[in-house]
FITORKE-490171 format. One record per atom (N, C-alpha, C): x, y, z; residue in one letter. Coordinates in steps of 0.001 Angstrom, whole numbers, padded with zeros to 6 digits, always signed. Each point is the difference from the previous one (the first is absolute). Layout:
<nodes>
XYZA ...
</nodes>
This chain:
<nodes>
+076875+099069+083056M +000535-000108+001362M -001136-000348+000959M +000219-001032+000811Q -001033-000446+000915Q +000104+000738+001338Q -001041-000118+000818D +000015+000645+001304D -000540-000952+001055D -000139+000508+001230F -000449-000839+001103F -001390-000576-000251F -000869+000774-000597N -001351-000489-000258N +000011-001187-000957N +000878+000046-001004D +000110-001135-000913D +000443-001252+000757D +000976+000162+000898A +000477-001144+000778A -001122-000584+000856A -000802+000859+000611I -001111-000468+000840I -001044-000721-000848I -000315+000548-001163I -001003-000605-000870I +000475-001362-000498I +001284-000121-000367I +000531-001298-000420I -000124-001014+001133I +000351+000415+001213A -000105-000906+001148A -001440-000425+000234A -000930+000938-000064C -001415-000329+000199C -000512-000918-001109C +000429+000278-001224A -000490-000784-001138A +000393-001460+000105A +001189-000262+000521T +000477-001385+000078T -000472-000705+001260T -000704+000730+000872Q -000555-000617+001205Q -001432-000479-000200Q -000603+000414-001103G -001385-000386-000256G -000967+000827+000832G -001270-000392+000009G -000991+000709+000792G -000625+001149-000761G -000631+000879+000739A -000690+001150-000595A +001033+001060-000338A +000603-000132-001161L +001173+000799-000342L -000239+001508-000016L -000952+000523-000769P -000125+001464-000070P -000236+000649+001356P -000854-000596+000810S -000299+000625+001293S +001189-000114+000945S +000704-001152-000004L +001174-000172+000863L +001108+000960-000394L +000301+000076-001286A +001059+000890-000474A -000369+001456+000223A -001256+000321-000169S -000449+001368+000237S +000176+000384+001458S -000329-000932+000884E +000136+000253+001429E +001470+000202+000394E +000900-000805-000565Q +001402+000059+000395Q +000769+001140-000662Q -000440+000437-001177T +000711+001080-000697T -000641+001364+000199T -001292+000028+000312G -000698+001273+000062G -000495+000463-001353G +000248-000788-001059L -000482+000335-001336L -001454-000444-000155L -000698+000611-000924S -001361-000431-000292S +000032-001344-000715S -001133-000698+000005R -000058-001295-000677R +000209+000172-001500R -000433+001120-000540V +000225+000267-001428V +001494+000166-000273V +000696+000729+000872A +001441+000196-000175A +000747-001325+000136A -000442-000830+000947V +000619-001324+000165V -000186-000821-001273V -001187+000020-000545S -000289-000774-001214S +000872+000466-001163S +000195+001297-000104R +000854+000530-001068R +001446-000471+000176R +000462+000018+001245R +001363-000464+000248R +000136-001499-000249R -001020-000760+000361L +000023-001436-000287L +000142-000253-001491L -000712+000778-000784Q +000074-000157-001454Q +001411+000313-000496Q +000597+001079+000502K +001342+000375-000439K +001043-001021+000461K -000150-000493+001217L +000944-000991+000508L -000110-001302-000772L -001186-000337-000433T -000178-001207-000811T +000603+000194-001380T -000233+001158-000593Q +000562+000291-001318Q +001529+000024+000036Q +000563+000427+001138A +001452+000068+000142A +000611-001325+000438A -000834-001044+000180A +000437-001366+000317A +000462-000177+001438A -000406+000923+000894Y +000245-000236+001426Y -001055-000937+000577Y -001150-000060-000652L -001084-000877+000420L -000543-000766-001200L -000559-001168+000275Q -000763-000749-000997Q -001455-000039+000449Q -000889+000297-000912R -001436-000027+000316R -000586-001338-000438R -000849-000555+000855H -000653-001270-000301H -001507+000182+000106H -000708-000488-000983G -001440+000112+000010G -000474+001315-000604G -001272+000091-000198S -000594+001218-000565S -001145+000449+000887S -000643+001048-000395G -001125+000496+000783G +000455+000960+001086G -000793+000103+001053T +000247+001003+001037T +000857-000507+001156T +000284-001309+000055R +000784-000541+001114R +001148-000872-000514R +000936+000593-000739P +001141-000778-000469P +000960-000274+001155P +000880-000958-000194S +001078-000249+000967S +001328+000351-000658S +001014+000137+000836Y +001306+000424-000496Y +001104-000861+000605Y +001092-000104-000740S +001216-000628+000505S +001183+000838-000461S +001178-000328+000508L +001189+000759-000382L +000291-000167-001486L +000433+001088-000622G +000405-000041-001391G +001473-000355-000140G +000514+000149-001212V +001405-000341-000241V +000938+001076+000553V -000524+001198+000211R +000790+001054+000632R -000396+000091+001472R +000963+000321+000856R -000258+000058+001434R +000404+001371+000549R -000766+000444+000983F +000277+001309+000593F -000485+000025+001441F +000844+000579+000857W -000430+000280+001376W +000768+001226+000497W -000686+000812+000785M +000620+001142+000639M -000581+000151+001398M +000862+000290+000966G -000465+000227+001362G +000816+001084+000677G -000658+000780+000836R +000676+001028+000804R -000506-000156+001421R +000928-000364+000908L -000401-000308+001361L +000914+000677+001006L -000514+000292+001202P +000871+000528+001052P +001078-001031+000355P +001216+000449+000119R +001120-000906+000273R -000205-000763+001304R -000375+000687+001054L -000127-000665+001291L -001128-001027+000006L -001053+000254-000768D -001069-000982-000101D +000505-001288-000628D +000827+000133-001036M +000547-001197-000639M +000913-000759+000953M +000799+000740+000770V +000900-000653+000961V -000804-000818+000999V -001115+000563+000460R -000816-000676+001017R -000811-001158-000561R -000220-000027-001302R -000928-000967-000588R +000680-000955-000968R +001153-000498+000387G +000622-001056-000794G +001129+000423-000890G +000270+001311-000083G +001152+000467-000746G -000042-000314-001482G +001186-000161-000571E +000135-000153-001449E -000639-001292-000515E +000051-001076+000805M -000567-001265-000479M -001518+000045-000051M -000621+000758+000883A -001455+000146-000065A -000409+000706-001286A +000752+001029-000374I -000276+000707-001255I +000179-000935-001187I +001092-000749-000005W +000260-000921-001106W -001116-001037-000118W -000349-000631+001104E -000977-001084-000041E -001398+000491-000359E -000361+001176+000477R -001364+000487-000229R -000176+000626-001384R +001030+000714-000464H -000207+000837-001181H +000799-000413-001232H +001214-000482+000159L +000827-000307-001164L -000066-001467-000407L +000147-000905+000971A +000016-001425-000335A -001224-000444-000797A -001226+000450+000346P -001167-000437-000788P +000045+000429-001464P +000707+001087-000292L +000100+000474-001383L +001061-000750-000793L +000861-000729+000678L +001160-000616-000659L -000048-001523+000036L -001173-000573+000225E -000108-001455+000127E +000473-000727-001244E -000191+000582-001182D +000390-000672-001229D +001345+000490-000538D +000751+000722+000810L +001351+000413-000380L +000956-001169+000198L +001046-000071-000815R +000991-001069+000146R +000537-000017+001423R +000213-001215+000530A +000368-000146+001412A +001295+000732+000326A +000995-000063-000875N +001278+000650+000302N -000137+001511+000022N -000809+000552-000903V -000188+001456-000050V -000812+000464+001195V -001013-000777+000364K -000801+000352+001175K +000860-000006+001261K +000907-000967+000109S +000898-000064+001155S +000913+001225+000054S +000548+000391-001135L +000861+001189-000052L -000790+001254+000361L -001201+000115-000560A -000837+001169+000283A -000378+000048+001469A -000323-001142+000574N -000356-000084+001416N +001154+000503+000866N +001188-000511-000258T +001167+000397+000799T +000281+001485-000132T +000057+000496-001233A +000364+001397-000222A -001049+000954+000574A -001269-000281-000250F -001050+000893+000487F -000032+000038+001523F +000019-001158+000632T -000102-000020+001466T +001240+000581+000657T +001183-000217-000590E +001214+000619+000539E -000099+001518-000047E -000442+000532-001132M -000045+001449-000163M -001129+000630+000813M -001125-000695+000116L -001075+000523+000849L +000425-000035+001463L +000690-001057+000421N +000498-000062+001374N +000950+001156+000290N +000848+000339-000969N +000888+001160+000184N -000802+001267+000264N -001064+000191-000786A -000828+001194+000181A -000671-000006+001371A -000478-001158+000414L -000683-000091+001293L +000953+000230+001166L +001216-000529-000101D +000935+000058+001125D +000875+001245+000035D +000291+000582-001159H +001016+001058-000047H -000503+001382-000382H -001118+000097-000724S -000348+001268-000654S -000544+001065+000943S -000560-000409+001140Q -000686+000929+000900Q -001153+000718-000709Q -000573-000669-000985A -001043+000604-000818A -001352-000030+000703A -000892+000871-000467H -001399-000054+000419H -000742-001034-000840H +000219+000038-001317H -000707-000889-000903H +000970-000661-000973H -000397-001170-000464V +000751-000718-001029V -000942-000304-001156V +000454+000331-001193L -000741-000280-001230L +000619-001226-000660L -000849-000958-000386M +000482-001230-000616M -000789-000263-001272M +000662-000610-000974G -000710-000291-001233G +000606-001168-000747G -000844-000638-000819L +000416-001104-000855L -000683+000157-001345L +000742-000281-001063H -000564+000040-001348H +000659-001096-000831H -000828-000848-000601W +000498-001107-000819W -000645+000113-001366W +000807+000336-001006S -000518+000209-001346S +001139-000118-001000S -000328-000489-001195D +000974-000078-001095D +001274-000737+000410D -000169-001044+000796G +001140-000833+000358G +000873+000538+001099G -000377+001114+000612Q +000804+000611+001059Q -000805+000117+001293Q +000630-000400+001092L -000576+000228+001321L +000744+001167+000634L -000736+001038+000357Q +000589+001187+000608Q -000599+000210+001387Q +000846+000417+000943M -000445+000208+001377M +000584+001310+000533M -000753+000628+000898V +000397+001278+000593V -000184-000049+001507V +000979+000547+000725V -000144+000278+001433V +000490+001432+000201V -000880+000885+000439A +000356+001407+000185A -000500+000467+001360A +000710+000955+000584D -000409+000483+001315D +000205+001499+000113D -000564+000591+001061D +000152+001435+000246D +000921+000244+001199D +001015-000850+000127G +000891+000061+001149G +001207+000892-000181G +001060-000319+000754V +001168+000881+000096V +000896-000068-001223V -000132-001030-000826G +000842-000142-001184G +001184-000908+000267G +000121-001058-000796V +000999-001026+000282V +001424+000530-000102V +000308+000819-001003F +001379+000447-000165F +000399+000981+001097F -000927+000870+000375A +000283+000943+001088A +000229-000736+001311A -000785-001033+000249K +000144-000745+001249K +001329-000746+000046K +000388-000632-001102V +001278-000713-000047V +001166+000968+000126V -000086+001142-000677A +001079+000985+000073A +000210+000491+001425A -001094+000211+000710K +000109+000443+001393K +000588-001099+000877K -000469-001226-000174A +000481-001108+000827A +001477-000297-000236A +000445+000158-001247A +001393-000302-000348A +000900+001222+000060A -000570+001149+000378N +000771+001236+000099N +000673+000348-001324N -000762-000082-001081L +000513+000293-001336L -000169+001486-000298L +000973+000577-000663F -000077+001433-000278F -000930+000311-001163F -000334-001007-000811D -000857+000201-001163D -000980-001175-000069D -001314+000276-000070P -000971-001109-000028P +000142-000898-001213P +000680+000473-001053R +000211-000868-001162R +000861-001201+000350R +000848+000147+001002L +000822-001137+000420L -000832-001065+000709L -001177+000374+000477A -000894-000995+000594A -000418-001023-001048A -000139+000428-001246I -000354-000924-001070I +001099-001043-000161I +001242+000443+000046L +001134-000913-000098L -000010-001017+001130L -000263+000446+001221E -000005-000919+001137E -001136-001016-000107E -001175+000442-000405L -001113-000928-000164L +000271-001006-001111L +000670+000452-001057A +000280-000889-001127A +000931-001141+000386A +000868+000213+000982K +000949-001041+000406K -000673-001122+000777K -001038+000323+000744G -000598-000967+000908G +000661+000034+001362G -000622-000680+000948K +000475-000098+001384K -000012+001331+000741K -000751+000992-000495F -000150+001246+000768F -001445+000106+000450F -000192+000265+001276T -001344+000213+000533T +000055+001012+001126T -001047+000792+000128T -000101+000954+001099T -000573-000636+001253T -000369-001290-000092A -000547-000714+001162A +000638-001389+000077A +001282-000086+000342P +000704-001289-000025P -000560-001039+000955P -000708+000441+001028E -000553-000965+000935E -001133-000816-000619E -000620+000511-001042G -001119-000716-000594G +000116-000260-001491G +001062+000504-000637H +000147-000146-001445H +001445-000334-000347H +000173-000651-001165S +001332-000423-000432S +000587+000880-001093S -000812+000865-000607G +000496+000827-001085G +000079-000717-001334G -000713-001110-000142M +000034-000781-001239M -001161+000318-000935M -001069+000601+000527G -001254+000098-000736G +000105+000672-001350G +000531+001212-000051I +000086+000732-001262I +000945-000707-000963I +001142-000472+000502F +000967-000684-000854F -000638-001220-000656F -000629-000849+000798V -000585-001234-000519V -001191+000299-000909V -000890+000877+000427S -001195+000293-000787S +000341+000592-001356S +001002+000852-000035S +000382+000625-001268S +000526-001023-000994S +000536-001106+000494R +000521-001047-000888R -001047-001049-000330R -001048-000067+000769M -001103-000897-000329M -000874+000580-001108M -000064+001316-000089M -000832+000666-000987M +000797+000322-001267M -000727+000153-001122D +000630+000467-001237D +000275+001497+000073D -000927+000728+000591G +000140+001440+000161G -000248+000381+001437G +000767+000990+000496F -000091+000378+001405F +000468+001446+000114F -000801+000845+000614A +000378+001406+000126A -000561+000584+001280A +000790+000862+000633I -000423+000724+001198I +000151+001487-000276I -001066+000773+000281E +000065+001458-000082E -000331+000570+001371E +000797+000963+000435S -000253+000629+001292S +000622+001386+000033S -000837+000996+000181Q +000437+001379+000203Q +000995+000461-001065Q -000354-000279-001246G +000797+000469-001124G +001149-000906-000400G +000256-001056+000752L +001067-000940-000337L -000598-001282-000564L +000775-000667-000835H -000500-001165-000725H +001055-001091+000007H -000422-001232+000282F +000890-001146-000079F -000646-001082-000844F +000682-000371-001065D -000404-001100-000860D +001271-000767-000331D +000133-001249+000460P +001228-000749-000250P +000343-000131-001480P -001011+000140-000862H +000221-000195-001430H -000179+001293-000793H +000144+001153+000647D -000326+001252-000689D +000952+000328-001140D +001179-000607-000028S +000935+000264-001096S -000313-000810-001242S -000716-001105+000151S -000246-000879-001138S -001481-000242-000259S -000761-000404+001026H -001419-000311-000171H -000809+000639+001139H -000136+001315-000007P -000726+000664+001099P -001468-000411+000020P -000556-000013+001195L -001412-000331+000165L -000851+001161-000487L -000922-000279-000896G -000849+001047-000549G -001095+000433+000955G -000763+000982-000429A -001085+000543+000823A -001118-001024+000138A -000710+000071+001129F -001197-000804+000226F -001202+000905-000258F -000599-000120-001145N -001073+000915-000389N -001361-000372+000567N -000075-001094+000744W -001281-000458+000524W -000301+000551+001387W +000950+000726+000613I -000210+000469+001363I +000545+001415+000164I -000774+000855+000670D +000434+001351+000340D +000389+000001+001475D +001284-000185+000258I +000463-000196+001375I -000170+001271+000824I +000343+001138-000582A -000106+001255+000743A -001440+000272+000416A -000932-000246-000906A -001413+000222+000325A -000461-000967+001077A +000536-001220-000034G -000408-001002+000966G +000433+000303+001410G +001066+000802+000157L +000503+000315+001338L -000353+001416+000463L -000766+000734-000787K -000444+001318+000457K -000839-000160+001256K +000026+000998+000913P +000682+001302-000070P +001448-000034+000485P +000504-001179+000374H +001364-000081+000515H +000993-000094-001155H +001208+000523+000170P +001018-000136-001046P +000497-001438-000083P +000479-000377-001162V +000526-001337-000204V +001402-000082+000583V +000232-000971+000884G +001322-000173+000590G +000881-000907-000828G -000492-001200-000299T +000752-000969-000788T -000953-000747-000920T +000411-000181-001243V -000762-000785-000975V +000898-001121-000497V -000467-001223+000144L +000746-001155-000476L -000829-000733-001037L +000592-000208-001192R -000701-000652-001100R +000780-001234-000452R -000716-001051-000347M +000620-001258-000413M -000750-000593-001173M +000726-000733-000849S -000618-000614-001169S +000691-001319-000305S -000790-000984-000438I +000558-001291-000424I -000864-000574-001111I +000638-000632-000980A -000726-000642-001094A -000700-001246+000505A -001240-000221-000441Q -000754-001144+000484Q +000577-001324-000481Q +000837+000020-001045D +000613-001234-000486D +001454-000142+000446D +000405+000785+001000S +001368-000101+000508S +000272-001419+000497S +001210-000484-000264T +000399-001325+000497T +000843+000098+001272T +000234+001196+000474R +000799+000199+001209R -000721-000609+001205R +000768-000497+000945T -000575-000502+001241T +000668+000677+001187T -000668-000045+001136A +000593+000559+001211A +001292-000731+000339A +000035-001291-000233K +001208-000782+000272K +001167+000491-000838K -000259+000357-001272D +001063+000534-000860D +000657+001213+000638D -000830+000885+000529V +000520+001237+000590V +000767-000304+001278V -000575-000797+000862Y +000645-000278+001279Y +001345-000707-000186Y +000064-000966-000903L +001245-000751-000166L +001112+000853-000599L -000360+001051-000712K +001024+000871-000585K +000668+000867+001049K -000757+000402+001018Y +000527+000978+000961Y +000100-000533+001425Y -000543-001177+000268F -000060-000504+001370F +000666-001367+000104F +000543-000280+001158E +000617-001282+000302E -001035-000908+000669E -000357-001123-000645P -001080-000851+000543P +000275-000530+001400P +001266-000161+000368E +000314-000600+001288E +000092+001020+001131E -000177+001274-000312E +000011+001049+001013E -001419+000507+000226E -000178+000798+001033I -001305+000591+000277I +000150+001496+000235I -001101+000726-000163G -000006+001432+000293G +000944+000785-000887G +000521+001089+000550A +000874+000886-000758A +001277-000690-000448A +000460-000997+000745E +001223-000716-000363E -000162-000751-001315E -001223-000405-000308A -000237-000735-001247A +000135+000900-001222A -000206+001292+000165F +000042+000979-001085F +001467+000279-000312F +000578-000764-000938H +001449+000018-000194H +000468+000789-001213H -000904+000312-000937T +000402+000664-001244T -000858+001239-000226T +000653+001096-000332T -000724+001221-000330T +000449+000515-001357T -000862+000769-000627E +000339+000719-001231E -000132+001492+000293E +001064+000733-000182I +000000+001423+000324I -000025+000813-001290I -001062+000777-000249P -000039+000863-001184P +000919+001209+000206P +001192-000098-000522V +001049+000986+000256V -000422+001399-000431V -000839+000096-001017R -000407+001311-000517R -000671+000866+001060R -000572-000622+001029L -000714+000762+001020L +000936+000842+000855L +001292-000268-000056A +000961+000814+000742A +000452+001215-000789A -000440+000125-001235Q +000439+001133-000814Q -000612+001318+000476Q -001240-000060+000518L -000736+001214+000348L +000071+000970-001179L +000722+001108+000140S +000095+000960-001106S +001370-000017-000663S +000826-000971+000327S +001383-000017-000477S +000364-001358-000568S +001076-000047-000794E +000522-001274-000453E +000696-000712+001151E +000232-001290-000141L +000612-000798+001063L +001518+000167-000027L +000477+000985+000729V +001441+000305-000037V +000647+000035+001381V -000774+000020+001078S +000587+000244+001319S -000021-001236+000888S +000877+000032+001009R +000002-001076+000995R -001268+000044+000857R -000534+001180+000225S -001242+000093+000774S -001119-000766-000680S -000120+000158-001308Q -001038-000719-000728Q +000216-001509+000087Q +001248-000416-000076A +000313-001425+000125A -000391-000518+001381A +000240+000792+001021K -000367-000413+001363K -001511-000073+000162K -000744+000899-000672W -001461-000094+000042W -000449-001327-000616W +000609-000353-001138V -000356-001235-000680V +000272-001209+000889V +001158-000011+000676M +000429-001188+000739M -000447+000007+001465M -000713+001038+000428E -000531+000025+001365E -000875-001228+000246E +000293-000733+001051R -000707-001207+000425R +000210-001197-000931R +000843+000164-001033A +000254-001120-000906A +000674-001161+000719A +000651+000294+001108S +000693-001048+000755S -000984-000977+000659S -001300+000314-000031Q -001004-000904+000560Q -000310-001178-000929Q +000550+000037-001213F -000307-001029-000990F +001242-000816-000342F -000234-001183-000549K +001098-000843-000465K +000369+000301-001448K -001004+000361-000797T +000217+000353-001403T -000653+001343-000273T +000752+000906-000598V -000502+001334-000339V +000136+000179-001505V -001142+000144-000673I -000019+000205-001447I -000227+001485-000253I +000979+000638-000587L -000080+001430-000287L -000561+000192-001400L -001192+000584-000065D -000700+000189-001268D +000306+001401-000526D +000739+000058-001102F +000419+001273-000576F -000930+000494-001106F -001179-000588-000117E -000951+000476-001003E -000313+001473+000257E +000042+000803-001052G -000267+001424+000137G +001205+000832+000390G +001175-000613+000123V +001233+000714+000348V +000853+000145-001258V +000358+001236-000348N +000764+000261-001220N +001462+000334+000248N +000329+000290+001260H +001383+000391+000294H +000313-000314+001459H +001231-000460+000252V +000501-000183+001357V +001390+000603+000092V +000328+000488+001199G +001314+000605+000212G +000920-000917+000785G +001277+000348+000006Q +001016-000833+000639Q -000262-000170+001486Q -000353+001071+000702A -000203-000081+001451A -001162-000926+000330A -001082+000102-000743F -001162-000870+000225F +000381-001459-000199F +000635-000296-001111V +000369-001381-000311V +000978-000551+001035V +000980+000796+000386D +001002-000466+000966D -000642-000317+001347D -000925+000847+000428E -000642-000212+001300E -000836-001281+000014E -000670-000290-001112V -000844-001189-000051V +000813-001269-000198V +000832-000004-001053F +000616-001238-000448F +001359-000299+000632F +000583+000984+000686R +001252-000292+000706R -000172+000155+001509R -000412+001207+000444V -000085+000258+001436V -001034-000912+000659V -001251+000021-000514F -001038-000851+000592F +000349-001479-000166F +000462-000378-001187A +000289-001410-000265A +001101-000528+000915A +001025+000793+000239L +001077-000443+000891L -000476-000085+001448L -000866+000909+000390A -000499+000000+001375A -001003-001116+000253A -000611-000547-001064H -001028-001028+000155H +000268-001135-000995H +001093-000736+000190P +000342-001056-000970P -001010-001139-000045P -000821-000118+001036Q -001000-001074+000033Q -001208+000298-000865Q -000134+001237-000491I -001150+000402-000805I +000357-000081-001480I -000861-000653-000751Q +000210-000123-001435Q -000653+001179-000714Q +000802+000789-000698L -000518+001126-000777L -000188-000418-001447L -001185+000272-000525Q -000291-000265-001402Q -000566+001264-000625Q +000046+000084-001317T -000544+001165-000702T -000949-000461-001101T -000904+000894-000347M -000912-000233-001117M -000402+001344-000585M -000455-000013-001230G -000543+001199-000620G +001011+001050-000403G +001279-000333-000028M +001010+000983-000405M -000019+000201-001515M +000080+001239-000424T +000237+000259-001409T +001464-000324-000299T +000351-000222-001257P +001413-000246-000318P +000912+001135+000464P -000483+001234-000068A +000816+001141+000409A +000263-000020+001507A -001038-000299+000798V +000175-000057+001444V +000893-001179+000372V -000195-001139-000649A +000848-001166+000275A +001458+000304-000306A +000230+000757-001049Q +001378+000364-000350Q +000607+000912+001059Q -000790+000962+000512L +000503+000895+001044L +000306-000767+001279L -000898-000903+000383V +000248-000807+001181V +001279-000821-000179V +000178-000555-001178G +001202-000790-000292G +001276+000805+000070G -000086+001288-000332L +001187+000862+000064L +000478+000203+001430L -000940+000034+000942F +000341+000365+001381F +000173-001196+000924F -000459-001166-000435V +000016-001156+000908V +000663-001191-000687V +000886-000628+000703K +000612-001238-000458K -000793-001146+000588K -000632-000784-000849R -000842-001093+000481R +000848-001247+000206R 
</nodes>
């Protein structure tokens, strides 16, 4: 597991100059300690050593790593999320495939902007790790917590329902400056995407391909002495063929602008279960809340093993009759759930 000193030493090593003394000055480590870390970073392929003797030079290795912890307000005043991307991440990703770099750029800057604008945090911890064909990124803060903030803004009785609202898209606590598209779009640009906040967890793929642990970063230690408010982790394969255009064309109307262009949503129905099976009209109303803002609503039943008559009737008859202009689609149904839905609804 790497730390801030490793990130500083890698940055110094790739800048050239009097490396041991510069890195020692910036980290507070002795020149001997810096030299030992340089050796380990080279052995681990984060750096390549060139030349021999007492004054070797270094360049980036096949593995990439960066970590930073900065005051939130300082970042806001000094260029925001794009300054962080351009100074610290873009130089490490110059040889990444153009489509993957574009996806990573969009997702990272969207999520960092959320932390800067919404978290009310003192500090934000950021990290990047590229190894074994996977690019992983982290944005974490010591703020109020994303699910708690959404639950309060939406007057939800349970913060778990905040996860459902965020998963739909078009929800924001600051409508004057945000569209509510960031989490929805970023989660679909990445292969893996997960948010943890105050004991709650959201991973769009947790029923089938959950995002694994990031063993290269200790997030809690990085944000001490403050408690962690929200941790957002993302991962994408370096050989992914996905493009930003692929994502936008699936969910957005090219001839529209702003929130109006966002015409299709996918709602993970399982998030309305909380501690119960999907049997009530209340749960159906939670699922379909704000669904009228879209032209196409895809109901994802992955992770749902049972539905009741009241739930099905409220979604597929009551809502459908009240909103005939909205196209309802389903995905991820088990044969058993599809059979139950078929029993209660005449298509």
